mmCIF file of the C-alpha atoms, coordinates in Angstrom:
data_MODEL
# 
_entry.id   MODEL 
# 
loop_
_atom_site.group_PDB 
_atom_site.id 
_atom_site.type_symbol 
_atom_site.label_atom_id 
_atom_site.label_alt_id 
_atom_site.label_comp_id 
_atom_site.label_asym_id 
_atom_site.label_entity_id 
_atom_site.label_seq_id 
_atom_site.pdbx_PDB_ins_code 
_atom_site.Cartn_x 
_atom_site.Cartn_y 
_atom_site.Cartn_z 
_atom_site.occupancy 
_atom_site.B_iso_or_equiv 
_atom_site.pdbx_formal_charge 
_atom_site.auth_seq_id 
_atom_site.auth_comp_id 
_atom_site.auth_asym_id 
_atom_site.auth_atom_id 
_atom_site.pdbx_PDB_model_num 
ATOM 1   C CA . MET A 1 1   ? -29.233 129.548 -52.098 1.00 0.00 ? 1   MET A CA 1 
ATOM 2   C CA . SER A 1 2   ? -27.874 126.055 -51.502 1.00 0.00 ? 2   SER A CA 1 
ATOM 3   C CA . ARG A 1 3   ? -28.776 124.452 -48.165 1.00 0.00 ? 3   ARG A CA 1 
ATOM 4   C CA . SER A 1 4   ? -26.722 121.853 -46.337 1.00 0.00 ? 4   SER A CA 1 
ATOM 5   C CA . ILE A 1 5   ? -26.844 120.048 -43.018 1.00 0.00 ? 5   ILE A CA 1 
ATOM 6   C CA . ALA A 1 6   ? -24.196 119.081 -40.496 1.00 0.00 ? 6   ALA A CA 1 
ATOM 7   C CA . CYS A 1 7   ? -24.946 116.328 -37.983 1.00 0.00 ? 7   CYS A CA 1 
ATOM 8   C CA . ILE A 1 8   ? -23.568 116.398 -34.438 1.00 0.00 ? 8   ILE A CA 1 
ATOM 9   C CA . ASP A 1 9   ? -23.402 113.317 -32.212 1.00 0.00 ? 9   ASP A CA 1 
ATOM 10  C CA . TYR A 1 10  ? -21.690 114.210 -28.935 1.00 0.00 ? 10  TYR A CA 1 
ATOM 11  C CA . ARG A 1 11  ? -21.296 111.584 -26.224 1.00 0.00 ? 11  ARG A CA 1 
ATOM 12  C CA . ASN A 1 12  ? -18.869 110.776 -23.442 1.00 0.00 ? 12  ASN A CA 1 
ATOM 13  C CA . GLY A 1 13  ? -17.051 114.065 -24.032 1.00 0.00 ? 13  GLY A CA 1 
ATOM 14  C CA . LYS A 1 14  ? -16.311 113.311 -27.713 1.00 0.00 ? 14  LYS A CA 1 
ATOM 15  C CA . ILE A 1 15  ? -17.811 114.466 -31.001 1.00 0.00 ? 15  ILE A CA 1 
ATOM 16  C CA . PHE A 1 16  ? -18.238 112.251 -34.081 1.00 0.00 ? 16  PHE A CA 1 
ATOM 17  C CA . ILE A 1 17  ? -16.308 113.364 -37.180 1.00 0.00 ? 17  ILE A CA 1 
ATOM 18  C CA . ALA A 1 18  ? -15.578 111.736 -40.531 1.00 0.00 ? 18  ALA A CA 1 
ATOM 19  C CA . LYS A 1 19  ? -12.795 112.071 -43.114 1.00 0.00 ? 19  LYS A CA 1 
ATOM 20  C CA . ARG A 1 20  ? -13.933 112.730 -46.674 1.00 0.00 ? 20  ARG A CA 1 
ATOM 21  C CA . GLN A 1 21  ? -12.761 110.616 -49.593 1.00 0.00 ? 21  GLN A CA 1 
ATOM 22  C CA . MET A 1 22  ? -10.005 112.158 -51.733 1.00 0.00 ? 22  MET A CA 1 
ATOM 23  C CA . VAL A 1 23  ? -12.522 113.655 -54.172 1.00 0.00 ? 23  VAL A CA 1 
ATOM 24  C CA . GLY A 1 24  ? -13.230 117.303 -54.954 1.00 0.00 ? 24  GLY A CA 1 
ATOM 25  C CA . ASP A 1 25  ? -11.790 120.458 -53.447 1.00 0.00 ? 25  ASP A CA 1 
ATOM 26  C CA . MET A 1 26  ? -12.490 119.314 -49.870 1.00 0.00 ? 26  MET A CA 1 
ATOM 27  C CA . GLY A 1 27  ? -11.244 115.749 -50.353 1.00 0.00 ? 27  GLY A CA 1 
ATOM 28  C CA . GLY A 1 28  ? -9.260  114.191 -47.522 1.00 0.00 ? 28  GLY A CA 1 
ATOM 29  C CA . ARG A 1 29  ? -10.470 116.721 -44.958 1.00 0.00 ? 29  ARG A CA 1 
ATOM 30  C CA . TRP A 1 30  ? -12.371 116.036 -41.733 1.00 0.00 ? 30  TRP A CA 1 
ATOM 31  C CA . GLU A 1 31  ? -15.973 117.155 -41.290 1.00 0.00 ? 31  GLU A CA 1 
ATOM 32  C CA . PHE A 1 32  ? -19.108 116.928 -39.246 1.00 0.00 ? 32  PHE A CA 1 
ATOM 33  C CA . PRO A 1 33  ? -21.055 114.454 -41.413 1.00 0.00 ? 33  PRO A CA 1 
ATOM 34  C CA . GLY A 1 34  ? -23.957 115.784 -43.435 1.00 0.00 ? 34  GLY A CA 1 
ATOM 35  C CA . GLY A 1 35  ? -24.745 116.890 -46.950 1.00 0.00 ? 35  GLY A CA 1 
ATOM 36  C CA . LYS A 1 36  ? -27.029 118.869 -49.197 1.00 0.00 ? 36  LYS A CA 1 
ATOM 37  C CA . ILE A 1 37  ? -30.758 119.196 -48.585 1.00 0.00 ? 37  ILE A CA 1 
ATOM 38  C CA . GLU A 1 38  ? -32.682 118.037 -51.649 1.00 0.00 ? 38  GLU A CA 1 
ATOM 39  C CA . ASP A 1 39  ? -35.605 120.001 -53.119 1.00 0.00 ? 39  ASP A CA 1 
ATOM 40  C CA . GLY A 1 40  ? -38.771 119.490 -51.080 1.00 0.00 ? 40  GLY A CA 1 
ATOM 41  C CA . GLU A 1 41  ? -36.906 117.864 -48.191 1.00 0.00 ? 41  GLU A CA 1 
ATOM 42  C CA . ASP A 1 42  ? -37.238 119.020 -44.588 1.00 0.00 ? 42  ASP A CA 1 
ATOM 43  C CA . LEU A 1 43  ? -34.262 119.024 -42.210 1.00 0.00 ? 43  LEU A CA 1 
ATOM 44  C CA . GLN A 1 44  ? -35.156 115.794 -40.408 1.00 0.00 ? 44  GLN A CA 1 
ATOM 45  C CA . THR A 1 45  ? -35.692 113.853 -43.641 1.00 0.00 ? 45  THR A CA 1 
ATOM 46  C CA . ALA A 1 46  ? -32.390 115.143 -45.042 1.00 0.00 ? 46  ALA A CA 1 
ATOM 47  C CA . VAL A 1 47  ? -30.498 114.121 -41.895 1.00 0.00 ? 47  VAL A CA 1 
ATOM 48  C CA . VAL A 1 48  ? -31.938 110.594 -41.850 1.00 0.00 ? 48  VAL A CA 1 
ATOM 49  C CA . ARG A 1 49  ? -31.281 110.135 -45.597 1.00 0.00 ? 49  ARG A CA 1 
ATOM 50  C CA . GLU A 1 50  ? -27.705 111.442 -45.483 1.00 0.00 ? 50  GLU A CA 1 
ATOM 51  C CA . MET A 1 51  ? -26.672 109.332 -42.479 1.00 0.00 ? 51  MET A CA 1 
ATOM 52  C CA . GLN A 1 52  ? -28.252 106.227 -44.031 1.00 0.00 ? 52  GLN A CA 1 
ATOM 53  C CA . GLU A 1 53  ? -26.411 106.882 -47.308 1.00 0.00 ? 53  GLU A CA 1 
ATOM 54  C CA . GLU A 1 54  ? -23.053 107.736 -45.721 1.00 0.00 ? 54  GLU A CA 1 
ATOM 55  C CA . PHE A 1 55  ? -22.897 105.315 -42.761 1.00 0.00 ? 55  PHE A CA 1 
ATOM 56  C CA . GLY A 1 56  ? -25.583 102.665 -43.341 1.00 0.00 ? 56  GLY A CA 1 
ATOM 57  C CA . VAL A 1 57  ? -27.477 103.464 -40.132 1.00 0.00 ? 57  VAL A CA 1 
ATOM 58  C CA . THR A 1 58  ? -30.690 105.166 -39.096 1.00 0.00 ? 58  THR A CA 1 
ATOM 59  C CA . VAL A 1 59  ? -30.054 107.999 -36.669 1.00 0.00 ? 59  VAL A CA 1 
ATOM 60  C CA . THR A 1 60  ? -32.361 109.654 -34.189 1.00 0.00 ? 60  THR A CA 1 
ATOM 61  C CA . VAL A 1 61  ? -32.699 113.355 -34.963 1.00 0.00 ? 61  VAL A CA 1 
ATOM 62  C CA . GLY A 1 62  ? -32.671 115.790 -32.057 1.00 0.00 ? 62  GLY A CA 1 
ATOM 63  C CA . ARG A 1 63  ? -32.952 119.544 -31.960 1.00 0.00 ? 63  ARG A CA 1 
ATOM 64  C CA . LYS A 1 64  ? -31.436 122.160 -34.217 1.00 0.00 ? 64  LYS A CA 1 
ATOM 65  C CA . ILE A 1 65  ? -28.209 123.459 -32.685 1.00 0.00 ? 65  ILE A CA 1 
ATOM 66  C CA . THR A 1 66  ? -27.437 126.443 -34.906 1.00 0.00 ? 66  THR A CA 1 
ATOM 67  C CA . SER A 1 67  ? -27.222 127.581 -38.498 1.00 0.00 ? 67  SER A CA 1 
ATOM 68  C CA . GLY A 1 68  ? -24.671 129.552 -40.416 1.00 0.00 ? 68  GLY A CA 1 
ATOM 69  C CA . THR A 1 69  ? -23.718 130.741 -43.865 1.00 0.00 ? 69  THR A CA 1 
ATOM 70  C CA . PHE A 1 70  ? -20.645 130.197 -45.961 1.00 0.00 ? 70  PHE A CA 1 
ATOM 71  C CA . THR A 1 71  ? -19.532 130.696 -49.553 1.00 0.00 ? 71  THR A CA 1 
ATOM 72  C CA . HIS A 1 72  ? -18.741 127.745 -51.808 1.00 0.00 ? 72  HIS A CA 1 
ATOM 73  C CA . LYS A 1 73  ? -17.341 128.424 -55.277 1.00 0.00 ? 73  LYS A CA 1 
ATOM 74  C CA . GLY A 1 74  ? -18.566 132.003 -55.032 1.00 0.00 ? 74  GLY A CA 1 
ATOM 75  C CA . LYS A 1 75  ? -22.135 131.079 -54.098 1.00 0.00 ? 75  LYS A CA 1 
ATOM 76  C CA . PRO A 1 76  ? -23.804 131.674 -50.719 1.00 0.00 ? 76  PRO A CA 1 
ATOM 77  C CA . CYS A 1 77  ? -24.853 128.566 -48.800 1.00 0.00 ? 77  CYS A CA 1 
ATOM 78  C CA . THR A 1 78  ? -26.796 127.933 -45.597 1.00 0.00 ? 78  THR A CA 1 
ATOM 79  C CA . LEU A 1 79  ? -25.651 125.273 -43.132 1.00 0.00 ? 79  LEU A CA 1 
ATOM 80  C CA . ASP A 1 80  ? -28.169 123.935 -40.598 1.00 0.00 ? 80  ASP A CA 1 
ATOM 81  C CA . VAL A 1 81  ? -26.630 122.007 -37.701 1.00 0.00 ? 81  VAL A CA 1 
ATOM 82  C CA . LEU A 1 82  ? -28.669 119.306 -35.979 1.00 0.00 ? 82  LEU A CA 1 
ATOM 83  C CA . GLU A 1 83  ? -28.153 116.999 -33.040 1.00 0.00 ? 83  GLU A CA 1 
ATOM 84  C CA . VAL A 1 84  ? -28.242 113.289 -33.939 1.00 0.00 ? 84  VAL A CA 1 
ATOM 85  C CA . LYS A 1 85  ? -27.716 110.025 -32.114 1.00 0.00 ? 85  LYS A CA 1 
ATOM 86  C CA . PHE A 1 86  ? -26.209 107.105 -33.974 1.00 0.00 ? 86  PHE A CA 1 
ATOM 87  C CA . PRO A 1 87  ? -27.634 103.721 -32.879 1.00 0.00 ? 87  PRO A CA 1 
ATOM 88  C CA . HIS A 1 88  ? -24.143 102.722 -31.662 1.00 0.00 ? 88  HIS A CA 1 
ATOM 89  C CA . ASP A 1 89  ? -20.646 104.227 -31.551 1.00 0.00 ? 89  ASP A CA 1 
ATOM 90  C CA . GLY A 1 90  ? -19.234 102.428 -34.606 1.00 0.00 ? 90  GLY A CA 1 
ATOM 91  C CA . ILE A 1 91  ? -16.313 100.975 -32.664 1.00 0.00 ? 91  ILE A CA 1 
ATOM 92  C CA . GLN A 1 92  ? -17.304 97.333  -32.096 1.00 0.00 ? 92  GLN A CA 1 
ATOM 93  C CA . ASN A 1 93  ? -19.816 97.298  -34.950 1.00 0.00 ? 93  ASN A CA 1 
ATOM 94  C CA . LYS A 1 94  ? -18.269 99.339  -37.784 1.00 0.00 ? 94  LYS A CA 1 
ATOM 95  C CA . PHE A 1 95  ? -20.249 101.797 -39.896 1.00 0.00 ? 95  PHE A CA 1 
ATOM 96  C CA . GLU A 1 96  ? -20.487 101.177 -43.660 1.00 0.00 ? 96  GLU A CA 1 
ATOM 97  C CA . LEU A 1 97  ? -18.507 104.037 -45.210 1.00 0.00 ? 97  LEU A CA 1 
ATOM 98  C CA . THR A 1 98  ? -19.610 105.148 -48.681 1.00 0.00 ? 98  THR A CA 1 
ATOM 99  C CA . GLU A 1 99  ? -18.342 108.748 -48.831 1.00 0.00 ? 99  GLU A CA 1 
ATOM 100 C CA . HIS A 1 100 ? -15.622 108.728 -46.163 1.00 0.00 ? 100 HIS A CA 1 
ATOM 101 C CA . THR A 1 101 ? -12.374 106.870 -45.539 1.00 0.00 ? 101 THR A CA 1 
ATOM 102 C CA . ASP A 1 102 ? -12.362 107.098 -41.748 1.00 0.00 ? 102 ASP A CA 1 
ATOM 103 C CA . TYR A 1 103 ? -14.282 108.310 -38.720 1.00 0.00 ? 103 TYR A CA 1 
ATOM 104 C CA . LYS A 1 104 ? -13.552 108.859 -35.060 1.00 0.00 ? 104 LYS A CA 1 
ATOM 105 C CA . TRP A 1 105 ? -14.760 110.366 -31.813 1.00 0.00 ? 105 TRP A CA 1 
ATOM 106 C CA . GLU A 1 106 ? -12.668 113.463 -31.069 1.00 0.00 ? 106 GLU A CA 1 
ATOM 107 C CA . ASP A 1 107 ? -12.344 116.125 -28.382 1.00 0.00 ? 107 ASP A CA 1 
ATOM 108 C CA . ILE A 1 108 ? -14.246 119.212 -29.541 1.00 0.00 ? 108 ILE A CA 1 
ATOM 109 C CA . GLU A 1 109 ? -11.290 121.419 -28.571 1.00 0.00 ? 109 GLU A CA 1 
ATOM 110 C CA . LEU A 1 110 ? -9.049  119.642 -31.117 1.00 0.00 ? 110 LEU A CA 1 
ATOM 111 C CA . ILE A 1 111 ? -11.262 120.353 -34.140 1.00 0.00 ? 111 ILE A CA 1 
ATOM 112 C CA . PRO A 1 112 ? -9.444  123.592 -35.165 1.00 0.00 ? 112 PRO A CA 1 
ATOM 113 C CA . SER A 1 113 ? -6.103  121.740 -35.200 1.00 0.00 ? 113 SER A CA 1 
ATOM 114 C CA . LEU A 1 114 ? -7.379  119.148 -37.689 1.00 0.00 ? 114 LEU A CA 1 
ATOM 115 C CA . ASN A 1 115 ? -7.615  119.597 -41.450 1.00 0.00 ? 115 ASN A CA 1 
ATOM 116 C CA . PHE A 1 116 ? -11.330 120.452 -41.196 1.00 0.00 ? 116 PHE A CA 1 
ATOM 117 C CA . VAL A 1 117 ? -13.619 121.667 -44.005 1.00 0.00 ? 117 VAL A CA 1 
ATOM 118 C CA . ASP A 1 118 ? -14.111 125.437 -44.050 1.00 0.00 ? 118 ASP A CA 1 
ATOM 119 C CA . SER A 1 119 ? -17.915 125.321 -43.904 1.00 0.00 ? 119 SER A CA 1 
ATOM 120 C CA . ASP A 1 120 ? -17.847 123.390 -40.626 1.00 0.00 ? 120 ASP A CA 1 
ATOM 121 C CA . LEU A 1 121 ? -15.245 125.703 -39.121 1.00 0.00 ? 121 LEU A CA 1 
ATOM 122 C CA . SER A 1 122 ? -17.734 128.543 -39.725 1.00 0.00 ? 122 SER A CA 1 
ATOM 123 C CA . ILE A 1 123 ? -20.124 126.995 -37.151 1.00 0.00 ? 123 ILE A CA 1 
ATOM 124 C CA . TYR A 1 124 ? -17.461 125.527 -34.861 1.00 0.00 ? 124 TYR A CA 1 
ATOM 125 C CA . ASN A 1 125 ? -17.832 128.067 -32.028 1.00 0.00 ? 125 ASN A CA 1 
ATOM 126 C CA . ASP A 1 126 ? -21.598 127.492 -31.779 1.00 0.00 ? 126 ASP A CA 1 
ATOM 127 C CA . VAL A 1 127 ? -21.130 123.707 -31.834 1.00 0.00 ? 127 VAL A CA 1 
ATOM 128 C CA . LYS A 1 128 ? -18.395 123.910 -29.183 1.00 0.00 ? 128 LYS A CA 1 
ATOM 129 C CA . LYS A 1 129 ? -20.620 126.019 -26.931 1.00 0.00 ? 129 LYS A CA 1 
ATOM 130 C CA . TRP A 1 130 ? -23.490 123.529 -27.391 1.00 0.00 ? 130 TRP A CA 1 
ATOM 131 C CA . CYS A 1 131 ? -21.202 120.580 -26.538 1.00 0.00 ? 131 CYS A CA 1 
ATOM 132 C CA . GLU A 1 132 ? -19.973 122.348 -23.403 1.00 0.00 ? 132 GLU A CA 1 
ATOM 133 C CA . ASN A 1 133 ? -23.590 122.806 -22.285 1.00 0.00 ? 133 ASN A CA 1 
ATOM 134 C CA . GLU A 1 134 ? -24.305 119.098 -22.900 1.00 0.00 ? 134 GLU A CA 1 
ATOM 135 C CA . LYS A 1 135 ? -21.615 117.912 -20.456 1.00 0.00 ? 135 LYS A CA 1 
# 
């Protein structure tokens, strides 16, 4: 079974999301940043590697928020969701985008109205509940 991670940075009432490049079947859609866990990698190592690759920054990894399952191209996948803290908000000092075309801080309640990737919508309710408890 394929394993992926989703990274959640929630601050000042907003959640960090990124828009995927126009590549593949999920191209151009918004997502909680993350990626696939490589063989032999633990969750924390995967999170740090993915955020360094995708945004050019080293994040602080917090606790696991939830996990879920989804199907991608007919195959079952596990999605582990972890709390992260970026070193800054990416507004004054921009992140280096390598796999995305845009990013923003958004109200958690607006996520379902955006063109969001299906796998992240599968864990949306748990993430929303976690964000509400963090206020």
